[in-house]
N, C-alpha and C positions, 0 to 999 in steps of 0.2 A: 581821429584816425591818423595813423602814422604812414608815411609814404617812403618807399625805397626805390632807388634806381635799380633796374633789373636788366642784365645783359641776357640776350637770347641768341644762342649760336645754332646755326644750321649745320648738321653733320650728314653724312651719307645715310645713316640709319635713323634719322629723326632730329629733334630739336632738344636743346638743353638750356635751361634758364637758371640764373643765379643772381642774388642781390650783391650790389657793390657796398663796401664799407661795413659789412656785418661779419664779425669774427666767427669762425667755425664753418662747417660745410653745410650749406643749404642749397639744394638743387631740385629743380622741377624738370620733368622731361615729358615728351609727347611726340606724336607723329606729325603735329603741325605747330606752327608758331603759337597760336592761341592755346593749344593744349598744354604746351610747356609753360607758358605764362600763367595759365590757370592753375597748373599743378604746383608752381612755385609759391603761390599765395598762402595756402595752408601750411606749407613747409616753413615759410618765414614766420607765420603766426605761431606755430608749434615751437620753433627755436626761441623766439622772444618770450613766450610764456614759460618755457622750461628753464632758460638760462638768463633771462632778462635781456635788456637791449644792450648787447655787448658790441659796441662799435669799434672799428679800427681807427686810431688817431683821435684827434681832438674835435674835428668838425665833420659833419656829414658831407657826403658827396653832393655837390651842387649841380654839376654837369658831368657828363661822360662823353668821351670822343673815341672813335675808332680810327686808327691811322695805320698805314702800312709802310714798312721800312725795309729796304733791300740790304742784305748783308752778303759778303763774299762766300762762295761755297768752300 
């Protein structure tokens, strides 16, 4: 089994999930965090089966962090 780090974003109209480090557009969506995460899994599987394991860069993402930075208006 292959594991991917997945970002899940909360938006006003639901949740969006996408894997880090995988080239191409792979997105899951849902009304809840779990629905978006569940929807992303078959999308990742389909992408890898169709295009192969096309990763960005030389090494897979080991950890992911979310930070906030202020910038002038």
